[in-house]
MDTraj code that builds the backbone (N, CA, C; nanometers):
import mdtraj as md
import numpy as np

residues = "UNK UNK UNK UNK UNK UNK UNK UNK UNK UNK UNK UNK UNK UNK UNK UNK UNK UNK UNK UNK UNK UNK UNK UNK UNK UNK UNK UNK UNK UNK UNK UNK UNK UNK UNK UNK UNK UNK UNK UNK UNK UNK UNK UNK UNK UNK UNK UNK UNK UNK UNK UNK UNK UNK UNK UNK UNK UNK UNK UNK UNK UNK UNK UNK UNK UNK UNK UNK UNK UNK UNK UNK UNK UNK UNK UNK UNK UNK UNK UNK UNK UNK UNK UNK UNK UNK UNK UNK UNK UNK UNK UNK UNK UNK UNK UNK UNK UNK UNK UNK UNK UNK UNK UNK UNK UNK UNK UNK UNK UNK UNK UNK UNK UNK UNK UNK UNK UNK UNK UNK UNK".split()
xyz = np.array([
    [0.0813, -0.1191, -0.0040],
    [-0.0086, -0.0003, -0.0114],
    [0.0933, 0.1183, -0.0029],
    [0.0643, 0.2196, -0.0778],
    [0.1276, 0.3406, -0.0787],
    [0.0935, 0.4225, 0.0606],
    [0.1812, 0.4809, 0.1013],
    [0.1786, 0.5625, 0.2130],
    [0.2173, 0.7110, 0.2128],
    [0.2943, 0.7247, 0.1085],
    [0.3440, 0.8692, 0.0885],
    [0.3842, 0.8830, -0.0610],
    [0.3658, 0.9928, -0.1149],
    [0.4198, 1.0343, -0.2325],
    [0.4686, 1.1835, -0.2296],
    [0.6024, 1.2060, -0.2868],
    [0.6585, 1.3464, -0.3020],
    [0.7096, 1.3524, -0.4298],
    [0.7084, 1.4840, -0.4779],
    [0.7652, 1.5008, -0.6139],
    [0.8202, 1.6344, -0.6052],
    [0.9358, 1.6865, -0.6707],
    [0.9943, 1.8079, -0.6755],
    [1.0540, 1.8432, -0.8060],
    [1.0599, 1.9592, -0.8454],
    [1.1314, 2.0161, -0.9521],
    [1.2174, 2.1053, -0.9293],
    [1.3539, 2.1125, -0.9672],
    [1.4539, 2.1903, -0.9392],
    [1.5101, 2.2327, -1.0844],
    [1.5516, 2.3939, -1.0914],
    [1.5957, 2.4438, -1.2003],
    [1.7469, 2.4381, -1.1895],
    [1.8140, 2.3803, -1.2889],
    [1.9623, 2.3508, -1.2990],
    [2.0425, 2.4645, -1.2748],
    [1.9917, 2.5943, -1.3265],
    [2.0781, 2.7081, -1.3241],
    [2.0985, 2.7518, -1.1831],
    [2.0394, 2.7316, -1.0798],
    [2.0437, 2.7514, -0.9604],
    [2.1556, 2.6669, -0.8761],
    [2.2097, 2.5727, -0.9336],
    [2.3150, 2.4720, -0.9022],
    [2.4569, 2.4971, -0.9602],
    [2.4457, 2.6003, -1.0526],
    [2.5808, 2.6247, -1.1131],
    [2.6648, 2.7145, -1.0213],
    [2.7295, 2.6760, -0.9386],
    [2.8143, 2.7626, -0.8407],
    [2.9608, 2.7722, -0.8696],
    [2.9981, 2.8881, -0.8291],
    [3.1655, 2.8913, -0.8196],
    [3.2029, 2.8050, -0.7000],
    [3.3392, 2.8017, -0.7113],
    [3.4200, 2.6902, -0.5986],
    [3.3574, 2.7434, -0.4633],
    [3.3566, 2.8529, -0.4314],
    [3.3246, 2.9035, -0.3008],
    [3.1789, 2.8652, -0.2621],
    [3.0877, 2.8996, -0.3604],
    [2.9425, 2.8907, -0.3456],
    [2.9159, 2.7219, -0.3310],
    [2.9919, 2.6637, -0.4036],
    [2.9810, 2.5037, -0.4112],
    [3.0176, 2.4498, -0.2741],
    [3.1308, 2.4891, -0.2278],
    [3.1789, 2.4454, -0.0966],
    [3.0785, 2.4681, 0.0069],
    [3.0274, 2.5939, 0.0106],
    [2.9393, 2.6444, 0.1268],
    [2.8059, 2.5568, 0.1072],
    [2.7493, 2.5658, -0.0052],
    [2.6243, 2.4722, -0.0161],
    [2.6381, 2.3229, -0.0092],
    [2.7525, 2.2631, -0.0341],
    [2.7608, 2.1449, -0.0189],
    [2.7708, 2.0975, 0.1323],
    [2.8306, 2.1845, 0.2112],
    [2.8464, 2.1587, 0.3736],
    [2.6959, 2.1761, 0.4282],
    [2.6061, 2.2392, 0.3715],
    [2.4581, 2.2429, 0.4225],
    [2.3844, 2.1433, 0.3758],
    [2.4027, 2.0836, 0.2344],
    [2.2772, 2.0022, 0.1842],
    [2.3377, 1.8781, 0.1450],
    [2.4568, 1.8498, 0.0867],
    [2.4845, 1.7071, 0.0228],
    [2.5885, 1.6482, 0.1155],
    [2.5558, 1.5024, 0.0977],
    [2.6536, 1.4064, 0.1590],
    [2.7892, 1.3937, 0.0810],
    [2.8850, 1.3594, 0.1419],
    [3.0036, 1.3511, 0.0802],
    [2.9984, 1.2406, -0.0281],
    [2.9197, 1.1240, -0.0291],
    [2.9069, 1.0389, -0.1377],
    [2.8282, 1.1101, -0.2822],
    [2.7262, 1.2134, -0.2286],
    [2.6786, 1.2778, -0.3403],
    [2.7733, 1.3642, -0.4082],
    [2.8427, 1.4353, -0.3135],
    [2.9368, 1.5339, -0.3943],
    [3.0339, 1.4602, -0.4844],
    [3.0782, 1.3412, -0.4339],
    [3.1781, 1.2604, -0.5086],
    [3.1233, 1.2110, -0.6402],
    [3.0093, 1.1712, -0.6351],
    [2.9332, 1.1034, -0.7545],
    [2.9219, 1.2457, -0.8511],
    [2.8444, 1.3427, -0.8184],
    [2.8182, 1.4620, -0.9032],
    [2.9531, 1.5077, -0.9529],
    [3.0464, 1.5377, -0.8902],
    [3.1659, 1.6040, -0.9431],
    [3.2481, 1.5010, -1.0289],
    [3.2182, 1.3755, -1.0670],
    [3.2823, 1.2972, -1.1486],
    [3.2095, 1.3204, -1.2685],
    [3.0983, 1.3748, -1.2808],
    [3.0025, 1.3924, -1.3978],
    [3.0500, 1.5227, -1.4594],
    [3.0399, 1.5129, -1.6088],
    [3.0520, 1.6559, -1.6971],
    [2.9546, 1.7491, -1.6508],
    [2.8335, 1.7116, -1.6274],
    [2.7213, 1.8025, -1.6067],
    [2.6730, 1.8095, -1.4539],
    [2.7873, 1.8223, -1.3816],
    [2.7554, 1.8109, -1.2293],
    [2.6233, 1.9037, -1.1877],
    [2.5993, 2.0188, -1.2269],
    [2.4971, 2.0950, -1.1742],
    [2.3599, 2.0183, -1.1778],
    [2.3540, 1.9488, -1.3145],
    [2.2245, 1.8474, -1.3192],
    [2.2020, 1.7515, -1.2266],
    [2.3216, 1.6830, -1.1889],
    [2.3165, 1.5854, -1.0715],
    [2.2752, 1.6643, -0.9293],
    [2.3524, 1.7719, -0.8871],
    [2.3139, 1.8468, -0.7708],
    [2.1417, 1.8746, -0.7705],
    [2.1197, 1.9368, -0.8875],
    [1.9699, 1.9645, -0.8887],
    [1.8869, 1.8345, -0.8557],
    [1.9264, 1.7315, -0.9212],
    [1.8424, 1.5998, -0.9032],
    [1.8591, 1.5319, -0.7671],
    [1.9689, 1.5736, -0.7047],
    [1.9831, 1.5163, -0.5624],
    [1.9002, 1.6121, -0.4681],
    [1.9088, 1.7381, -0.4831],
    [1.8073, 1.8203, -0.4180],
    [1.6648, 1.7833, -0.4207],
    [1.6144, 1.7730, -0.5725],
    [1.4642, 1.7532, -0.5863],
    [1.4292, 1.5941, -0.5050],
    [1.5527, 1.5089, -0.5171],
    [1.5176, 1.3956, -0.4517],
    [1.5100, 1.4101, -0.3027],
    [1.5908, 1.5000, -0.2407],
    [1.5600, 1.5124, -0.0872],
    [1.4354, 1.5863, -0.0767],
    [1.4002, 1.7004, -0.1536],
    [1.2824, 1.7478, -0.1177],
    [1.1468, 1.6659, -0.1445],
    [1.1531, 1.5791, -0.2512],
    [1.0463, 1.4869, -0.2678],
    [1.0329, 1.4008, -0.1552],
    [1.1543, 1.3550, -0.0759],
    [1.1408, 1.2551, 0.0486],
    [1.0638, 1.3433, 0.1495],
    [1.1071, 1.4559, 0.1737],
    [1.0486, 1.5430, 0.2892],
    [0.9053, 1.5722, 0.2702],
    [0.8566, 1.5832, 0.1381],
    [0.7174, 1.5633, 0.0895],
    [0.6254, 1.4463, 0.1169],
    [0.6931, 1.3316, 0.0862],
    [0.6533, 1.2120, 0.0785],
    [0.6231, 1.1668, 0.2496],
    [0.7090, 1.2015, 0.3271],
    [0.7253, 1.1737, 0.4742],
    [0.6377, 1.2845, 0.5476],
    [0.6123, 1.3909, 0.4648],
    [0.5383, 1.4956, 0.5287],
    [0.5849, 1.5719, 0.6310],
    [0.7192, 1.5861, 0.6413],
    [0.7814, 1.6836, 0.7370],
    [0.9141, 1.7179, 0.6842],
    [0.9954, 1.8028, 0.7454],
    [1.1495, 1.8367, 0.6966],
    [1.2230, 1.7166, 0.7554],
    [1.3148, 1.6834, 0.6816],
    [1.4438, 1.5917, 0.7408],
    [1.5644, 1.6779, 0.6931],
    [1.6536, 1.6695, 0.7922],
    [1.7668, 1.7715, 0.7556],
    [1.8428, 1.7076, 0.6261],
    [1.8735, 1.8136, 0.5610],
    [1.9277, 1.7815, 0.4226],
    [2.0367, 1.6855, 0.4308],
    [2.1293, 1.6883, 0.5088],
    [2.2484, 1.6086, 0.5213],
    [2.2180, 1.4659, 0.6026],
    [2.0832, 1.4524, 0.6203],
    [2.0432, 1.3195, 0.6804],
    [1.9629, 1.2252, 0.5956],
    [1.9364, 1.2867, 0.4727],
    [1.8759, 1.2191, 0.3819],
    [1.9653, 1.2222, 0.2504],
    [2.0085, 1.1160, 0.1923],
    [2.0990, 1.1151, 0.0659],
    [2.0483, 1.0147, -0.0491],
    [2.1293, 1.0329, -0.1519],
    [2.1063, 0.9714, -0.2715],
    [2.2306, 0.8833, -0.2998],
    [2.1964, 0.7427, -0.3227],
    [2.3169, 0.6706, -0.3560],
    [2.2624, 0.5956, -0.4762],
    [2.3418, 0.5112, -0.5360],
    [2.3074, 0.4241, -0.6363],
    [2.3300, 0.2867, -0.6303],
    [2.2570, 0.2005, -0.6930],
    [2.2806, 0.0568, -0.6794],
    [2.3612, 0.0266, -0.8003],
    [2.4192, -0.0869, -0.7972],
    [2.5434, -0.1120, -0.9121],
    [2.4755, -0.1062, -1.0523],
    [2.3659, -0.1294, -1.0731],
    [2.2907, -0.0866, -1.1964],
    [2.2708, 0.0570, -1.2243],
    [2.2870, 0.1404, -1.1379],
    [2.2748, 0.2860, -1.1570],
    [2.1477, 0.3521, -1.1027],
    [2.0563, 0.2567, -1.0575],
    [1.9135, 0.2946, -0.9897],
    [1.9618, 0.3616, -0.9022],
    [1.8753, 0.4965, -0.8703],
    [1.9042, 0.5689, -0.7632],
    [1.8308, 0.5207, -0.6339],
    [1.8863, 0.5448, -0.5207],
    [1.8120, 0.4991, -0.3875],
    [1.8133, 0.5991, -0.2815],
    [1.7339, 0.6101, -0.1985],
    [1.7599, 0.7053, -0.0718],
    [1.8098, 0.6369, 0.0255],
    [1.8982, 0.7104, 0.1101],
    [1.9534, 0.6498, 0.2324],
    [1.9079, 0.7514, 0.3430],
    [1.9115, 0.7140, 0.4467],
    [1.8862, 0.7833, 0.5592],
    [2.0064, 0.7765, 0.6550],
    [2.0525, 0.8872, 0.6994],
    [2.1717, 0.8719, 0.8052],
    [2.1221, 0.8933, 0.9487],
    [2.2173, 0.8471, 1.0522],
    [2.1864, 0.8577, 1.1604],
    [2.1515, 1.0260, 1.2033],
    [2.0626, 1.0479, 1.3004],
    [1.9629, 0.9631, 1.3726],
    [1.8528, 0.9374, 1.3152],
    [1.8437, 0.9618, 1.1625],
    [1.7136, 0.9268, 1.0930],
    [1.7070, 0.8081, 0.9981],
    [1.8023, 0.7184, 1.0494],
    [1.8246, 0.5828, 0.9759],
    [1.7088, 0.4848, 1.0115],
    [1.6293, 0.5117, 1.1229],
    [1.5149, 0.4296, 1.1402],
    [1.3820, 0.5064, 1.1150],
    [1.3862, 0.6136, 1.0514],
    [1.2595, 0.6980, 1.0140],
    [1.1718, 0.5960, 0.9361],
    [1.2112, 0.5398, 0.8103],
    [1.1254, 0.4519, 0.7362],
    [1.0665, 0.3432, 0.8237],
    [1.1188, 0.2780, 0.9071],
    [1.0744, 0.1631, 0.9707],
    [0.9900, 0.2220, 1.0663],
    [1.0042, 0.3313, 1.1425],
    [0.9278, 0.3880, 1.2294],
    [0.7994, 0.4414, 1.1824],
    [0.7862, 0.4588, 1.0695],
    [0.6561, 0.4890, 0.9959],
    [0.5956, 0.3962, 0.9034],
    [0.6353, 0.2535, 0.9413],
    [0.5913, 0.1379, 0.8734],
    [0.6258, 0.1383, 0.7084],
    [0.7318, 0.2055, 0.6823],
    [0.7743, 0.2097, 0.5307],
    [0.8573, 0.0799, 0.5102],
    [0.8192, 0.0002, 0.4171],
    [0.8990, -0.1355, 0.3723],
    [0.9722, -0.1144, 0.2579],
    [0.9227, -0.0265, 0.1703],
    [0.9959, 0.0105, 0.0386],
    [0.9937, 0.1594, 0.0092],
    [1.1067, 0.1952, -0.0551],
    [1.0983, 0.3425, -0.0973],
    [1.1538, 0.3308, -0.2524],
    [1.0591, 0.4104, -0.3245],
    [1.1059, 0.3910, -0.4696],
    [1.1478, 0.5632, -0.5039],
    [1.2553, 0.5538, -0.5760],
    [1.2982, 0.6909, -0.6227],
    [1.3380, 0.7007, -0.7527],
    [1.2884, 0.7948, -0.8267],
    [1.3086, 0.8311, -0.9664],
    [1.3494, 0.9712, -0.9918],
    [1.4833, 0.9878, -1.0564],
    [1.5258, 1.1270, -1.0876],
    [1.5468, 1.1330, -1.2428],
    [1.5028, 1.2472, -1.2891],
    [1.5459, 1.2792, -1.4391],
    [1.5855, 1.4095, -1.4392],
    [1.6492, 1.4463, -1.5437],
    [1.7229, 1.5799, -1.5654],
    [1.7455, 1.6214, -1.7077],
    [1.7491, 1.7397, -1.7318],
    [1.7754, 1.7993, -1.8570],
    [1.8830, 1.8931, -1.8216],
    [1.9170, 1.9719, -1.9264],
    [2.0400, 2.0734, -1.9201],
    [1.9558, 2.2072, -1.8305],
    [1.8243, 2.1994, -1.8276],
    [1.7483, 2.3032, -1.7410],
    [1.6654, 2.2805, -1.6172],
    [1.6434, 2.1474, -1.6063],
    [1.5724, 2.1203, -1.5045],
    [1.5855, 1.9630, -1.4601],
    [1.5622, 1.9386, -1.3166],
    [1.5649, 1.8142, -1.2617],
    [1.4447, 1.7894, -1.1805],
    [1.3970, 1.6641, -1.1832],
    [1.2922, 1.6392, -1.1259],
    [1.2990, 1.4973, -1.0487],
    [1.2368, 1.4879, -0.9520],
    [1.2437, 1.3535, -0.8764],
    [1.0894, 1.3252, -0.7985],
    [1.0788, 1.1773, -0.7983],
    [0.9533, 1.1292, -0.7307],
    [0.9997, 1.0151, -0.6416],
    [0.9380, 1.0419, -0.5177],
    [0.9418, 0.9359, -0.4293],
    [0.8290, 0.8805, -0.3987],
    [0.8032, 0.7302, -0.3785],
    [0.6728, 0.6557, -0.3326],
    [0.7331, 0.5804, -0.2121],
    [0.6505, 0.5996, -0.1254],
    [0.6684, 0.5157, 0.0118],
    [0.5793, 0.4056, 0.0127],
    [0.6201, 0.2955, 0.0351],
    [0.5247, 0.1595, 0.0465],
    [0.5279, 0.1049, 0.1838],
    [0.4044, 0.0400, 0.2154],
    [0.4194, -0.0296, 0.3451],
    [0.3514, -0.1798, 0.2894],
    [0.3819, -0.2813, 0.3910],
    [0.3051, -0.4060, 0.3397],
    [0.1642, -0.4116, 0.3942],
])
top = md.Topology()
chain = top.add_chain()
for i, resn in enumerate(residues, 1):
    res = top.add_residue(resn, chain, resSeq=i)
    for name in ("N", "CA", "C"):
        top.add_atom(name, md.element.get_by_symbol(name[0]), res)
traj = md.Trajectory(xyz[None], top)
């Protein structure tokens, strides 16, 4: 059964930072894994926008704010994105009866979108 849905759209232009802005924003919003992944890509602002959209979609699906650096995006070996929750929020899904979390992210040169679906048994 679906227990939560969240979606978000982020404009890529807002994530084209100079080095100083990037470092400052990264400290507030992104996990180290997200930064490593994004910065390996040619169009890294698209990835940062997608990660931000995923975090915001997760917040909407759960119905409340989750600190930016306590929820992150990682990737399965296949490349499929998935959400991870870092302490002390690592028990959040289970505490809400969420057994599966689905994440989809898409991006173009101008926009990134993410959808999160929370399921329970």
